[in-house]
C-alpha positions in Angstrom: -82.3 -58.2 11.8 -83.2 -57.8 7.8 -79.4 -56.3 7.0 -77.8 -58.6 9.1 -79.1 -61.6 7.8 -80.5 -60.7 4.0 -82.5 -63.1 1.2 -81.5 -65.0 -1.5 -83.1 -62.4 -3.5 -81.2 -59.3 -2.3 -77.9 -61.2 -2.5 -78.7 -62.1 -6.3 -80.1 -58.5 -7.5 -77.1 -56.7 -5.8 -74.7 -59.6 -7.6 -76.0 -58.5 -10.7 -76.3 -55.2 -10.4 -72.4 -55.3 -9.1 -71.7 -57.9 -12.3 -73.6 -55.0 -14.9 -72.5 -51.5 -12.3 -68.7 -54.4 -13.0 -69.0 -54.6 -17.1 -69.5 -51.3 -17.5 -66.7 -49.4 -15.2 -64.5 -51.9 -17.4 -66.1 -51.6 -20.8 -66.1 -48.5 -20.3 -64.3 -46.2 -17.7 -61.2 -48.4 -16.5 -60.0 -48.3 -20.3 -59.9 -43.7 -20.3 -59.4 -44.0 -16.6 -56.1 -46.2 -17.0 -55.1 -44.4 -19.9 -55.6 -40.8 -18.2 -53.5 -42.5 -15.5 -51.0 -44.0 -17.6 -51.0 -40.1 -19.4 -50.7 -38.9 -15.7 -47.7 -40.9 -15.4 -45.5 -40.0 -18.7 -45.9 -36.6 -17.4 -44.6 -36.8 -14.7 -42.1 -38.5 -15.9 -41.5 -36.7 -18.5 -41.5 -33.6 -15.5 -39.0 -35.3 -13.6 -36.7 -35.5 -16.6 -37.1 -32.0 -17.6 -36.8 -31.1 -14.2 -33.5 -33.8 -14.0 -32.0 -32.2 -17.2 -33.1 -28.6 -16.5 -31.4 -29.3 -13.0 -28.2 -30.4 -14.3 -28.3 -27.7 -17.3 -28.6 -25.6 -14.6 -25.9 -26.7 -13.0 -23.0 -26.5 -16.2 -25.1 -22.8 -16.2 -23.6 -22.2 -13.1 -20.0 -23.7 -13.5 -19.8 -21.6 -16.6 -21.0 -18.1 -14.8 -18.2 -19.2 -12.3 -15.9 -19.9 -15.3 -16.8 -16.1 -16.8 -16.5 -14.7 -14.0 -12.9 -16.1 -13.1 -11.7 -15.1 -16.2 -14.1 -12.0 -16.5 -11.2 -10.9 -12.7 -8.6 -12.7 -14.3 -9.0 -10.1 -16.7 -10.1 -7.2 -15.0 -6.7 -8.2 -12.6 -4.9 -7.7 -15.7 -6.3 -4.8 -16.9 -5.3 -3.4 -13.6 -1.9 -4.5 -13.3 -1.3 -2.8 -17.2 -3.0 0.5 -16.6 -0.6 0.5 -13.4 3.1 -0.4 -15.6 1.9 2.1 -18.6 1.0 5.1 -15.1 4.0 4.0 -13.2 6.2 3.9 -16.8 4.3 7.6 -17.5 6.0 8.8 -14.2 8.6 7.7 -14.3 9.4 9.1 -18.3 7.9 12.4 -16.9 10.3 12.2 -13.6 13.2 11.4 -15.8 11.8 14.1 -18.0 11.7 16.6 -15.4 15.0 16.7 -14.3 16.8 16.0 -17.7 14.7 18.8 -18.6 16.3 20.3 -15.2 19.7 19.8 -16.1 19.8 20.9 -19.5 18.5 24.5 -17.5 21.2 24.1 -15.1 24.2 23.1 -17.6 22.3 26.3 -19.3 22.3 28.6 -16.1 26.1 27.4 -15.9 26.7 28.3 -19.7 25.5 31.6 -19.2 26.4 32.4 -15.6 30.4 31.7 -17.2 30.2 33.9 -19.8 28.6 36.6 -17.8 31.3 35.7 -14.8 34.0 36.6 -18.8 32.7 39.3 -19.4 32.4 40.9 -16.2 35.6 39.6 -15.4 36.7 41.1 -18.5 34.7 44.6 -17.9 36.4 44.9 -14.7 39.8 44.0 -16.2 39.5 46.7 -18.9 37.6 49.1 -16.4 41.2 48.7 -13.7 43.8 48.7 -16.9 42.2 51.9 -18.0 42.2 53.9 -14.5 46.0 52.3 -14.0 46.5 53.7 -17.3 45.2 57.1 -15.8 46.5 57.5 -12.4 50.0 56.0 -14.4 49.9 58.8 -16.2 49.4 61.7 -14.1 51.8 60.2 -11.7 53.9 59.9 -14.5 53.2 63.4 -15.4 53.6 65.1 -11.7 57.4 63.2 -10.9 58.7 63.4 -14.6 58.8 67.1 -15.2 61.9 67.3 -14.4 64.5 65.2 -16.7 66.7 63.7 -13.3 63.6 62.1 -12.0 63.3 60.6 -15.7 65.8 59.0 -15.7 66.3 57.5 -12.0 62.3 56.0 -13.3 64.3 54.3 -16.3 67.3 52.8 -14.5 65.1 51.3 -11.8 63.3 49.5 -14.1 65.9 48.3 -15.1 67.3 46.9 -12.1 63.8 45.6 -11.8 63.7 43.9 -14.8 65.6 40.9 -15.6 66.7 39.7 -18.6 
């Protein structure tokens, strides 16, 4: 029952020990505890500020990276477009060169064909003329063995020639 209704002496000693403990804690423990709590609070504030700064920087970096990616894609597209245009131009130039070369070769072949044709026609004419002369000579030799036949032939030619 003494615990439920304590004596005056017990209360006095408890208050005295509590006071001494309170004084000792106030003198030696609370200032370091409060200082460490303040330091902890400051470090937490600094960490929060650092994380906010880092978050902002990361957002800026992300935006910068997106801009760099967009710029790189645009550059890539431009390079691909230029390469396609250059390839198309090269192909068109090669086709044009091939057509020009083919046209020149065709013209050369035509000229050569015409020259060969003229030469062949000339050779045929010469051969035909030679054969005609030889044939005419043989025919005339046979027909013109006598003088009457020669006069008859000359008169026929003269009548055929119109002056």
